[in-house]
N, C-alpha and C positions, 0 to 999 in steps of 0.2 A: 504493500500500500504506500503510495507516494502522496505527500502533502507539501504545502509550502505556505507558511504563515508569516512571511517577511519578504516583501518585494516592493519595488518602486517604479513609478511611471513618470512621464513627462510632467505630471501635475506637481512633482517636487524635483528630484534630481536624477530621475531615471532617463534612459535614452529611448525607450519604447512608449508609444501611446497606450492608454488603457485598452483600447481595442486590440492592438498588437500583442500586448502582454497576455490578455485573455486567450487569444489564439495560440500563443506560445504554450500556455499552461495546458490547454486542451490537447495540443500536439504531444505534450510530455506525459499525457495520461494521468494527470493529477486527480485524485479523488476529492480533495478539499484544497481551496486556494484563497488566500487573503491578500489584497493590495493594501499596503501599509505605508502610504506616502507620508513624508515628514509634515506634521502639523496641519494637514488638510485631508478632507475626504472627497475632494473633487475627482480624484482619479478613480476611487471606488464607485462614485455615483455614475461616472461616464461608463465604466466597465459594466456596472449592473444594467444600465440602459441597453447597452450593446448586447449583453448576454441574454436579456429578456427576449430579444428578437432573433437570437442565434443560440438557442439553448443546447446544452450537452449534458453528459452524465455527472459533471463536476459540480461540487457544492461551492458557491462563491460566498465567502464570509466577509461581512463589513469589517474594515480595519483602518487603523491609523497608527503612526509612530510619533509619540509626543516627545518634545525636548523639555527637560526639566533640570533642576539643580539639586544636588545632595552633597553636603560637606564641601562646597566650593567646586564641585566637578559637574560637568554637563553629563546627564544620564538620559538614556532613551528608554521609554516605556511604550510597549506595543499594546494597543487596545484591540481586542477581538470580539466580534459579535456586538459591537456598540450600536446604539441608536443615534444616528447623526442628527436627528431632529429633536433630541431631548434638550431642554433648556441648558442643562449643565454642559453638555457637549458643544452646543452652539456657542455658549459664552466662552468656553475654553479655546475653541478654534479661532474665535474672533480675537481673543487676547493674544494668541500666539501669532496670528497674521500681522497684527500691529507691531509686535516685538520684532518680527523678521524685517519689517520695513525699516524700523529704527536702527536695527543692527546693520542693514544694508547701507544706510546713509553713513554710518560711522566707518564702515569698511571703505566706502568711497572717499571719505575725507582723508583717511590714513593713506590710501593709495595715491590720492592727489598730492599729498605732502611729499611723496616719493617721486613725483613727476608724472604720474599717470592720471592726468586730468580727464574728466568725463567718464570715470569708471562706473559710478553709480548709474548714470543714464544708460551707459552701454550695457551693463549687466541687467538692468531692468528691461531693456529691449530684448535681450536674450531670453529672459525669463518669460516674457509675455504674460499669460494668465497663470503661470506656474508660481509656486512659492519661491521667492528670491532666496538664493543660497550662494555659498562660495563657488560652487561649480559654474555658475553663470558669470561670476567675475573672471574665473579662469578662462572660460570660453571667449569672453571679450578680450582678455589679454592676449590670447593666442591669435585672434583675428587681427588685432592691432599690431602684431609682431613683437610684442613686449617679451613673450616667452615662446618656447617652441612647442610645448605640450602641457597637458594637465599636471604631469609629475613635476615639471619645473615650476609651474605656477604655485603649486602647494609647497614644494620644497623651499622656495625662495621668499614667497610673499603671503600665502594663504593658510599654510599648515599650522599645526600646533606650535605656539610660541613665536610665530612670525607676525609681522606688522598687521596683516589682515585677519589675524585670529582674534576677532572681537567677540567678547562674551556678551551675549544678549541678556536681557532681563527675563530669563526663563523663570517660570513659577517653580515652586518647590515640589519635590517628588510626591509628597503626601497629597498635595492639592491636585496634581495631575491624575494620580491614582484614584482620587475621589471622583473626578469627572467620569472616568471610565466605569467605575462601579455604579455611580448614580444612573448612568445611561444604560445599565443592564449588561455591560460588557465584562470581559475577563482581562485584568491587567497582567502583563507579562514583562519581565525584565529582559530587554534586548541585549544580545551579545555581552553577557556579564564579564567575560575575561578581557574584553577590549579596553576596559577602564584602567587596567594595569594596577589594580589595588593589591595590597598585601592580603593574605588569606583572612586575617583578622578584620581588616577594614571592609572587605567584601561581605563577610558575615554580618557586620553591623549594618551595612546598607540593605542586605536582604532582610534582616530582622525588622528594620524600619519600614521597608516596603510591605512586608506582610502585616505589620501592625496597622498600616494605612488601608488595608483591604486587598492588597495584591495577592493573586492566587497562582501565578505561573512564572516559569523561568525558561529561557531558551537553553536547552541542553545541546541542541544541534544548530549550528549557525555557520553558514559559509564553509570555508576550509579550516578545519581544526584537527588536532591530533587525537588519537584514541585516549591518551592520558588526560587531555583536556575534557573530553566527553565524560570520562569516568569521574573526574573531579566534580563536574556539574551534576552528574547523576547522584553522587553522594550528597551534594548540597540540597538537591531537590528532596531527597529522602529525609534529611535532617530537619528541614523546615516545612516538611509536608506540603510541598508545592507541586502543582501539576506541571508537566513538562510540555514544551513547545519546540518547534523547529522550523527553520526557514533558511533560504539561500542568501537572503539580503541582496537579491539580484538588482543591479542597476543597469548594466549594459553588457554586451558581449565583449569579452576581453580574454586574453591568453590566461591571465591569472585569476579571473573571476569565476565563481561557481555558476553553474546553470540552475534553472528552476528544478525544484524537487528534492525532498528529503525522504530517505527510506526509513520507515518506522521500525524495521527489524532490529535496528541498532539500540533501541531504548529498553528492551527487555519487558518486564512486567510493570513498570512504572505507569501511573495514570497520566494520560495525555489530555490536553485541552481539546483535541480533535474528537474525543469521545462524546463531548457535548453535542456534536452535530452528526454523530454516527447513529443510524437507526439500529435498534436491537434486532438480533437475528429473527426473533419471532414476529416482529413487526414487518420485516422484509418478506418473510414467508407468507404472511397473511395477505400481502398485496400482490403476490405472484398470481 
């Protein structure tokens, strides 16, 4: 059984349109699939509209990946099965949309100080109706000839610790988790090992997340080693969290994972996908 509960479209920083990503998921024979764009559900809404008129056997799950802060670090929390029209979700999405605009202006100011005038306007044009992010600044810099590729843009100007690494006024982890829970969704910690926390600090973050109502943790995400998977499985057991998995797909690349996570690697742990899997007896009654 293949699922993917972490993916991105052109509505945030992905390369494929919602329609293209749904077609890719269908071609990969995914049984359950969630589009989790950064701080917006526009990609999911477009995908759901397309899928309504082009249905398949796959279950399309409403999703979003929220940016938030915990202990001074930007953390990403995936919301699955959320109601995008719930007041708490609408308020949260609106707040983060404004935060991204303000962050983009600050990035533009910092790049202008380095001689890259017009960065904010250029990046905004690249973003179009998508959520403005650093990849749009990178695309503009490449187009203008300031850098040769995305790697150089991030290595020199936009990556962690660089001039364009502006920390937005993201809400706190507990607040974001609350939005997801209030809207009927399942909150999941995205790629927990990417934050490079010590084991003790990671446990503190997971403990705070669960206290706020969080229920899941990504045990499988993109490319990771068997040891990393085992570490996260143990953490899921310790904190009694459901497990999730996703490719974190953004675009086709030599080093990027493709859509789909095989569930055979998670053993007997309870998975979030079980919430949307019909019991065997229900399936047989419909046959």
